N, C-alpha and C positions, 0 to 999 in steps of 0.2 A: 514419293507421292505424298501429298498433304493428307493428314488424317482428318476425317470428317467427324466433328463433334455432333452427336445426335441427342445428347441429354445434358442438361445443366441443372444443378441443385445444390444441396448441402450435405456434408458428411458430419454427423453429430454423434458424439460420445459423451453422455451425461451433459455437462454444461459447456463442453468444448465443441465449437462449430466451425467448419471451414467450407467456403464456397468451392465447389468442385465441378469438373466436367467429366463426361464419360464417353469413351470412344471405343467402338468394336476393335478387338485385337486382331481379328481375321477379316478377310475380304474375299468376295467372289467376283470382283469387278474384272479380273483378267480371264474369267472363264468364257469360253466360246459359247455364244447363245444363238439360237436359230428362231426364225419366224416360220409359221406354217403358211404355205402359199397354195393357191389354186394352180395346179400344174398347167392348165390350159391358158390361163390369163396372166400368171405370175403375180396376181393381186393377193394381198394378205387375207387370210381367213379369220373372221371375227368369231369370238365366243360370246354367246348370249344366254341369259337365263330364260327358259320358256316353261310354260305350264305343261306338266307331264301328261295331262289329259286333253286339253284344248290345243296344245302346241302353239299357243300365242305367246309373244314376248311379254315378260313381266318387268316393269320399270323398277328402279331402285326403291322408290318410296312405297311400292306395293309388296316388297319383299319383307318377310318377317321370319324369325327363328322359331322352330318348333321341335319339341322333344317327343319322339315316338313312344307312345304307351300301348299301342296295339295296331292292328291292321288298319291302315289309313286313318288312324286316330292320333292326334297330337295335342300336346300342351303348348299353347302359344305363349311366347315370352317376348316382351318388347325390349329394345336396347337399354332403355333407362332402368328397367327392372333388373336386368343382368348386371348393370353397372353398380346398382345399390348394394349388392352383396360383396363387392370387391373392396379392396383397400383403397382409401382415398389417396389420390395422386397428389401428395403433399410436396413432392420434389425433395424429400429428405430421406437420406440413408441413416436411419437411427439404429446404431449398433448397440444392442443390449445383451448379447450373448457371445461368449467365446468358447472355443473348443481347442484341444491340443492340436498343433499343426501335424498333419499327416494322419489324423485319426479318422478322416472321412475318405472312404474308398474312392478311387479315381472314377469309378463307374457313375457316381452321382454328379460329376462335373459336366456342365453343358456347354455354355459359350463364354469365352474370356473377353474381358473389356479392360481398357486402360483407364484407371481413375487418377486424376491429377488435379492439383490446386488450380483454381481459376484466376486468382489474383494474389498479389503480394501479401495482403492482409491475412488471407487464409493459409498461406504457405507454412507458417510456423505451427499453427494448430494441426495441419495435415501431417507435418513431419513428426510432431509429438505423438500423434496417434499411431503412425506407422512404426516409429522406433519403439514405442511401448509394446506393441504387439510382437515385434521382432524379439525384444528382450525377454518376453515371457514365452516365446516360442508357441504362439497361439494364432488362430485365425478368427475373424469376426463373422458373425451370422446376423443377417438383417432381412427385412422384406421390402420389396420395391415393385412398383408398377412399371414394367418394361414390355415392349412389344404388345401392348394392350392387354396384358395379363399380370396378375399379382404373382410375384415370384420370390422364392427364398434365394438369397444371394450370399456368397462367401467372399470375404475380403482378405487377401493374402499379401503381406509385404513382399515386394520384389524389387531389388535395386533401389533406385531413388523414388519409385512410385508404389502404387498398390494395384494388384490385379483383382478385379471384381468378376467372379464367376457366377453366372446363373446356374442354379442347381436343378436337376430333374425332380419332378414331383414324385412322391412316394409310390404312386401306382404306376409309374412309368418304368421302374427298375424291376426286372424279373428276378426270381429266386435263382441262386447259383446252382450249377449242376451238382447233384448230391449222390449220384449213383457210381461215381468213380471209386476204384479200389485204392484207397490211400495207404493200405497196409502192404502194398507190393514192395518187395525188397529189391534194391538196385545192386547189381553186381559191381563190386569195387573197381575191378579192372575196366569194365565198361564205363563207369563213371569217370575214372581217371582220364581215359581217352577222350570222352566227351568234353571234359573240362579243358583238355589240351586243344581240342579242335575249336572250341569257343574262343579260347585265348588267342589262337592264331587268326581268327576272323574278327577280332575286336579292333575297332578303329575309332578315331575321334569323330564326334558328331559333326555333321555337315549338312547344310540345308539342301544340298543336291540329293540327299537320300530320300527326300519326300517330294521331289519334283513329279509333275503329272506328265508322263510321256504321251498319253492320248491327246491331251490338249495341244502339245507341241506338234504332234503329227497332223492334227486337224488344222492348225494355223498354217502349216506348210502346204497342206492340200488346198486350202482356200487361196493362198497366194499363187500357187501354180495354176489353179483354175482361173483365177482372175487374169493372169498373164496370157494363158493360152486359149481360154474360152472353149476348151475341148474336154471331152469326158475323160476323167482320170482313169488310168488303167486299173482294173480290178486287182485287189490285193491278193497275193499268192497265199494259198492255203498251206499251212504247215502239214507235213505228212503225219498221219496218225501213228502214235507210238504203239507198237504191238506188245501186248503183255506176254511174258514168258510163262506166266502161271506159277512161278516159283516165289516163295516167300524169301525176301532178302534178309540175311542174317545181320543183326545190328553190329556185331563185332567186325564182320567183313566190310560193311559199309563205312564204319569209322576208320578202319585201316586204309581203305581206298581214299577216303576224304583227306586223311592226314598225309598220305603219300602224294596226293595231288597238291596239297599245300606246300610240301617240301620242294616240288618241282617249280613252283611259281617264283619269279624274281621278287626278292624281298625289297620293298620300298623303304627308304631310310625313315626311322621314327623321329617324330618331333621331339626336341629336347624337353 
């Protein structure tokens, strides 16, 4: 599938500049999407903005953004006023800060994008910036207007290119759980068995591990309905699991898990 370039501009580090393009690293184009229909006519149902009091439709030019400051009381803001407080969209990724690679927790990472040189002239500058970051084991931090918002972004060398991650805003990341008992001592025998179980279950990474089974089933259902034009049979409900009311001993559970692993046919390991 061809990658869709949705941003073009410049990567700049001090006086070194490279023409670059940005492409989202992930896509939802294969996701099954539905339209809302009128059951009686099979016509699509439209969504419109209406006045909450008069119930009359409101055209786009009559719509304005308002910040609630009280009951039915708003501060009105025009689009140009909102745009004035944002970073000017200069189409330039100006990297002026670096942090050690791995020092930013994964929870701050938002969306990944492929950053690549756009022409032969900028390729050398792009590669110099990439290799210099790799040699110093750092990632770059910059700001950029993407998706109509000013965002902090992280640039990380990867292979022959650079991955640009949009980062979550500071007020979007919640405080970590603080009430856990980190002083709990782990039984050495239990830990040894758990490590053995994890080792038995360790496999090489494969993209099949993150496939979406629901999407696959939906597509199969749609194909079958298209062919037969009949109502699909209702899915069978799984029988409810009855609780015994007993607390499972972790040692017994590990022993059963390891015993089950020993009964499985062992697949040859990759060299």
